[in-house]
C-alpha positions in Angstrom: -35.0 -42.8 35.5 -37.6 -44.9 37.3 -40.1 -44.5 34.6 -37.7 -44.8 31.7 -39.8 -47.9 30.8 -42.6 -45.7 29.6 -40.3 -43.9 27.0 -38.8 -47.0 25.5 -40.2 -48.5 22.3 -43.1 -50.8 22.9 -41.5 -53.7 21.0 -38.6 -53.8 23.3 -40.9 -54.2 26.3 -43.3 -56.7 24.6 -46.5 -55.9 26.5 -45.3 -56.0 30.2 -44.6 -52.8 31.9 -44.0 -53.7 35.5 -44.4 -56.3 38.2 -45.6 -55.7 41.7 -45.5 -58.2 44.6 -47.0 -57.8 48.0 -45.0 -58.0 51.3 -45.9 -58.0 55.0 -42.5 -56.8 56.0 -41.0 -54.2 53.6 -37.7 -54.0 55.6 -37.0 -57.7 55.3 -38.2 -57.7 51.7 -35.9 -54.8 50.8 -32.8 -56.6 52.2 -33.7 -59.7 50.3 -34.3 -57.9 47.1 -31.3 -55.6 47.5 -29.2 -58.8 47.6 -30.9 -60.3 44.5 -31.0 -57.1 42.4 -27.5 -56.0 43.3 -26.3 -59.2 41.5 -28.5 -58.4 38.6 -27.4 -54.7 38.3 -30.8 -53.2 39.2 -31.1 -49.9 40.8 -33.0 -49.2 44.1 -35.3 -46.2 43.4 -36.1 -44.3 46.6 -39.8 -43.4 46.8 -42.0 -40.9 48.5 -44.4 -43.7 49.4 -43.2 -45.5 52.5 -45.4 -48.4 51.5 -43.4 -49.3 48.4 -39.9 -50.5 47.5 -39.0 -50.0 43.8 -36.1 -51.4 41.6 -35.5 -50.5 38.0 -33.1 -52.0 35.2 -33.2 -51.4 31.5 -36.7 -50.0 31.6 -38.1 -52.8 33.7 -39.7 -52.0 37.0 -40.2 -54.3 40.0 -42.2 -53.0 43.0 -42.7 -54.5 46.4 -45.6 -53.1 48.3 -47.9 -53.5 51.2 -51.3 -54.4 50.0 -53.5 -51.4 49.4 -56.6 -53.2 50.9 -54.9 -53.6 54.3 -55.0 -57.4 54.3 -52.0 -59.8 54.5 -49.8 -60.1 51.5 -50.1 -63.5 49.8 -48.9 -64.7 46.4 -51.7 -62.7 44.8 -52.7 -60.1 47.4 -50.6 -57.1 46.7 -49.4 -58.4 43.3 -50.2 -56.7 40.0 -49.3 -57.5 36.5 -49.0 -54.3 34.4 -49.7 -54.3 30.7 -48.8 -51.3 28.5 -51.3 -50.4 25.8 -51.1 -47.9 22.9 -54.1 -45.6 23.9 -56.7 -44.8 26.5 -59.2 -46.3 24.2 -57.3 -49.5 24.0 -57.3 -49.6 27.9 -61.1 -49.0 28.0 -61.5 -51.8 25.4 -59.3 -54.2 27.4 -61.3 -53.5 30.5 -64.7 -54.0 28.8 -63.5 -57.3 27.2 -62.2 -58.5 30.6 -65.5 -57.7 32.4 -67.4 -59.4 29.6 -65.2 -62.5 29.9 -66.0 -62.9 33.6 -63.3 -60.6 35.2 -64.1 -58.3 38.0 -63.5 -54.6 37.7 -61.6 -53.3 40.8 -60.4 -50.1 42.3 -61.6 -47.0 40.6 -63.3 -47.2 37.2 -60.9 -46.8 34.3 -59.6 -43.3 33.9 -56.7 -40.8 34.3 -54.5 -40.8 37.3 -51.4 -38.9 38.3 -48.6 -41.3 39.4 -45.1 -39.7 40.3 -45.8 -36.7 38.1 -47.0 -38.6 35.1 -50.6 -38.8 33.8 -51.6 -42.3 33.1 -54.8 -43.8 31.9 -55.4 -46.9 34.1 -57.8 -49.8 34.4 -57.7 -52.6 36.8 -59.3 -56.2 36.8 -59.1 -59.4 38.7 -58.9 -62.4 36.5 -61.0 -65.5 37.1 -58.4 -66.8 39.6 -58.1 -63.5 41.4 -54.9 -62.2 39.9 -54.7 -58.5 39.7 -54.1 -56.9 36.2 -53.5 -53.4 35.3 -53.7 -51.9 31.8 -52.3 -48.5 31.3 -51.4 -45.8 28.7 -49.1 -42.9 29.4 -50.9 -39.8 28.3 
């Protein structure tokens, strides 16, 4: 159910796949987002990762997480904008173009990763202002 977004037609999702925001206190964040998303009809999705709180509605995913780098969450630290692309080659091209345009390659090099039982091809960049972007393709 959580990853239903990956099986919907791309045109219904535009090009966004998920939004991730950082939090320094997941318990407080969950209470806040539980209130917001209950009004919106989104589902809380229990996780095996204690550092994440996830909600889903109509194929759209919203994740709250502690920043992976261990630093304090800010408006950008811990946040990720996910972009769904049609192939692994498209992800590699996206990453290359971003680096060539002045973006910074971050995390692991582009490649396959297993996330919640799915194989995804992922690449990560920071834009010129430090915003974290992720391009992915479900294999």
